[in-house]
C-alpha positions as CSV (number, residue, x, y, z in Angstrom):
1,X,253.7,90.6,28.1
2,X,253.3,94.3,27.0
3,X,249.8,93.8,26.0
4,X,248.9,91.6,29.3
5,X,250.5,94.5,31.4
6,X,248.5,97.1,29.6
7,X,245.0,95.3,29.8
8,X,246.1,94.7,33.7
9,X,246.6,98.5,34.3
10,X,243.5,99.2,32.3
11,X,241.3,96.9,34.4
12,X,242.7,98.6,37.4
13,X,242.2,101.9,36.1
14,X,238.5,101.2,35.6
15,X,237.8,99.4,38.8
16,X,240.0,102.1,41.0
17,X,238.0,104.8,39.1
18,X,234.7,103.3,40.0
19,X,236.0,103.0,44.0
20,X,236.8,107.0,43.4
21,X,232.7,107.7,42.5
22,X,231.3,104.9,44.4
23,X,233.4,105.7,47.7
24,X,231.6,107.7,50.5
25,X,234.9,108.6,52.4
26,X,236.4,111.1,50.3
27,X,239.9,110.4,52.4
28,X,239.4,106.3,50.5
29,X,238.1,108.0,47.2
30,X,241.1,110.5,46.9
31,X,243.6,107.4,47.0
32,X,241.9,105.3,45.0
33,X,242.5,108.3,42.5
34,X,245.8,108.1,43.1
35,X,245.7,104.1,41.9
36,X,244.0,105.4,39.0
37,X,246.5,107.9,38.1
38,X,249.4,105.4,38.6
39,X,247.9,102.8,36.2
40,X,247.2,105.5,33.7
41,X,250.3,106.4,33.8
42,X,251.7,102.5,33.1
43,X,249.1,103.0,29.9
44,X,251.1,106.3,28.9
45,X,254.4,104.2,29.4
46,X,252.9,101.4,27.5
47,X,252.0,103.5,24.3
48,X,255.9,105.0,24.3
49,X,255.1,108.2,26.2
50,X,257.8,108.1,29.1
51,X,257.3,111.8,29.2
52,X,253.6,111.9,29.7
53,X,253.7,108.8,31.8
54,X,256.5,110.7,34.3
55,X,254.1,113.9,34.3
56,X,251.4,111.6,35.2
57,X,252.9,110.5,38.3
58,X,254.9,113.4,39.9
59,X,252.3,116.3,38.7
60,X,248.9,114.6,39.2
61,X,249.6,111.4,41.3
62,X,252.0,113.8,43.6
63,X,251.1,117.2,43.5
64,X,247.8,117.4,42.9
65,X,246.9,114.4,45.3
66,X,248.8,115.9,48.3
67,X,246.9,119.2,47.5
68,X,243.3,117.3,47.1
69,X,243.9,115.4,50.4
70,X,245.5,118.9,52.2
71,X,242.3,120.6,51.4
72,X,240.0,117.9,52.6
73,X,242.3,117.2,56.0
74,X,242.3,121.0,56.2
75,X,238.4,121.3,55.7
76,X,237.7,117.7,57.9
77,X,235.3,116.5,55.4
78,X,233.1,113.9,56.7
79,X,231.9,110.9,55.1
80,X,229.0,111.5,52.7
81,X,225.7,110.6,54.0
82,X,222.9,109.2,51.8
83,X,220.8,111.8,50.1
84,X,217.3,111.0,51.5
85,X,214.4,109.8,49.5
86,X,213.4,111.5,46.5
87,X,216.6,113.3,46.2
88,X,218.4,110.4,46.1
89,X,216.3,108.9,42.9
90,X,216.4,111.8,41.2
91,X,220.3,112.2,41.4
92,X,220.6,108.3,40.3
93,X,218.5,109.0,37.4
94,X,220.1,112.1,36.3
95,X,223.3,109.9,36.8
96,X,222.3,106.9,34.5
97,X,221.2,109.2,31.7
98,X,224.6,111.1,31.9
99,X,226.3,107.1,31.7
100,X,223.7,106.4,28.9
101,X,224.9,109.6,26.9
102,X,229.2,109.0,27.8
103,X,228.7,105.5,26.4
104,X,227.2,106.6,23.3
105,X,229.3,109.1,22.7
106,X,232.5,106.5,23.6
107,X,230.6,104.2,20.7
108,X,230.1,106.7,18.0
109,X,233.9,107.6,18.3
110,X,234.9,104.1,18.2
111,X,232.4,103.1,15.3
112,X,233.8,106.0,13.2
113,X,237.8,105.9,14.6
114,X,239.7,105.5,11.1
115,X,241.3,102.3,10.8
116,X,245.2,103.6,10.7
117,X,244.0,106.3,13.4
118,X,245.4,104.0,17.0
119,X,248.8,103.2,14.8
120,X,249.5,106.9,13.6
121,X,249.5,108.4,17.7
122,X,252.4,110.2,18.1
123,X,253.1,111.0,21.9
124,X,256.5,111.6,22.0
125,X,257.8,114.8,24.0
126,X,258.4,116.5,21.1
127,X,255.2,116.5,19.7
128,X,253.6,117.1,23.0
129,X,255.8,120.3,23.6
130,X,255.2,121.4,20.1
131,X,251.3,121.2,20.9
132,X,251.6,122.5,24.4
133,X,253.9,125.4,23.3
134,X,251.7,126.5,20.5
135,X,250.0,130.1,20.3
136,X,246.8,127.9,20.6
137,X,247.2,126.7,24.3
138,X,248.5,130.4,26.0
139,X,245.0,130.8,27.3
140,X,244.5,127.7,28.7
141,X,247.7,127.9,30.6
142,X,246.7,131.3,31.8
143,X,243.3,130.5,32.7
144,X,244.3,127.3,34.5
145,X,246.7,129.4,36.9
146,X,243.7,131.7,37.3
147,X,241.7,128.7,38.7
148,X,244.3,127.2,40.7
149,X,244.7,131.1,42.1
150,X,241.0,131.1,43.0
151,X,240.7,127.6,44.4
152,X,243.6,128.7,46.8
153,X,241.9,131.5,48.0
154,X,238.8,129.5,48.5
155,X,240.3,126.7,50.7
156,X,242.0,129.7,52.6
157,X,238.8,131.0,53.0
158,X,236.8,128.2,54.5
159,X,239.5,127.3,56.8
160,X,239.3,131.0,58.3
161,X,235.6,130.5,59.0
162,X,235.9,127.8,61.2
163,X,238.4,129.5,63.3
């Protein structure tokens, strides 16, 4: 049963992620991203990490996506139009090259994965807290807070420009 739920959630995550990048309407794309994040939460729960599964739903699918939708509706973003002629083909070829690089990297990682590496995965709350609250991630948290503050100031500046 767990294996079937895992594969169903993984398939739903991949399909909704494809909708995120393939959708022209940014609101629909954001809703598809919520589906992706919730299906990833199910996967984390099945991997034995209920804390990360709950954080995935509460923080990302809840708070961050509400912020995304708020900004999209505040800025009144319209549907994306097709890129004109050569620019669209250039972007499509760049995207294909990036997808090929990603597939190559993923294949390399899977090929060189140690046989017991998947069994030694520890995503318990205690282990995650040890990693996240270590001195190595102090600057990452600080940089993230500055980045979020800059995004908030930018959203307010863009909203003020229209008014």
